[in-house]
N, C-alpha and C positions, 0 to 999 in steps of 0.2 A: 848080551841084550839083542836077541833077534826080534823079528816081527811076528814070528809064530814059532812053533816047535821046530820046524825044519828049515826056515828061511832067515837069512840075514838082511836080504834086500839091499845090496851095496849101492845100488843106483838111487835109492830112495833118499829123500831129503832128511836132514837132520834138524830138529828144532832147537831153539835156544834152551829150552827146559831139558830135552834129552842130553844135549852137549854137557850142560853143568852137572847133570846127574851122574853121568859117566865120570867126570872129573872128580866129583864128590866121592864116588865109590872107590876110585883109584887112591884117593887120599884116606880112605878107611872110614869115612863118615857113615854113620848108620842112617841111611836115607829112608828107612821105614818109619821113622818117628815123624810122621807128617802133620800131626795135629798142632802146628805152630803158625804163627803169623809172621809175615815179612813186612818190609816197609813199602812194598809194591802193591798198589791197589788192584792189580790185575792177576796177582798170585794168590789164589784161594787156598785156605787151609785144606789139608787132606788129599792133595793131588800128589802124583808120584814124584813130582819135582819140588815140592814145597820145602821139604827139609834141606835139600841140595842148595836151592836158591837162597834160603836164609843163611846157611853156612857160608856160601860164597860171598853174599852181601856183607855179613858180619865181618868177614876177612878181607874186604876190599879187592875180591877177585872180580866181582861185577858191580857196576854202578847203575845199571838199568839204561833205559832209552830216554830218560828225562820225563818230566811231568808226572813222576811217581809210578812209571810203568816199567815192567821188565819185558813184556811181549813173549811169554814162555812158549806160545804156540807158533810164533813166527819162525821162519826158516833162519838158521844161523848162517851168517855170511862168512866167507873165508877170512876177511880181516877181523871179524869179532872172534873167530876161533883163535887166531894169533894173539889178540889182546887178552883173552881169558887164560890162555896158557901161559903167557909171560907174566901176567898178574899172579897166577898160581905159583909159577917158579919163584917169584919175588917173595910170596908168602911163605914158601918153604925154604927160603934162603939158598936156592939153587941158581948158580950162574950158568946160563946157556953159553956153551963154548962156540967160538967162531971157527968153523971147519971148512967153510966155503967162502969164496970171494963174494963180495956184495954184488948182486945182479941188479943193475938198474932197469927195473921193469918199464916196458914200453908205456904202460898205463899207469905209471907212478902218480901222475896228477889226479887220478881218480881214486887213489887210496886216501881214506879220511885222515885228516891231520891227527886225530886222537889215536889212530891205529898204525901210522906209518913207521914209528920206531919199532913196534911190536912185530910188524910184518917183516921188516928187515932183520931183526933178531932171529926170528924163526927161520927165515930163509938161509941166513949165514950159519945157523946151527944144523942146517940140513933137515929141519922138521917139516918144512913146506917148500914146494917148488912152484915154478910158473906153470902156466897152462898152455904153452905153445905160443909161437910168434912173439916171444919175449914178454908176454902179458902175465900179470898175476890174477886178474879177475877178482878184485877185492870185494865187490858187491855181489859176486856170484854166490849162489847157495852152496854151502858145504854139504856134500853128500855123505852118507854113512861110511862109504869106502874111504873118502878123504879123512873123515874124523878118525876112522880106525887106523889109517897110516900115521896120522899125527900122534895119536895115543901110543901106538906101537914104538915109533921112533923115540918119543919122549921117554917112555917107560924103559926101554932098552939102554938108552944113554944116560939117564939121570935117576932112575928109581931102583938102583941096584941095592 
């Protein structure tokens, strides 16, 4: 999924809709069947991400942002990527192995309570790393390059 025929744009941000669409495609979901509705008021039928978000919601991979919203065009945060990935692993019955010692991130207090376990599971599974100075940057926007690394590591280690 590049941004044009010749560019991947690794530094570009990744939206929540894009991230879940990639996850759905990895799972083998037919994301072209977009004339569906979801429980989210801001996910319109017929968008590139509609089928993926419906699948993810139906399978408890995503819960949305509260108040019936999913925010598909909002940038995905680093902690949200971890939660979606660990929820997907749960859905598939995949246990993420601990291969790294737990790194207590310097900005641990800024990791949302709902994401903390997922962040550390992904860190210990060597799917995500800190961003320097011992920080995780949980609210930082996940870039296309970071998402690519996450999917590549997950696929290599768990999708054989």
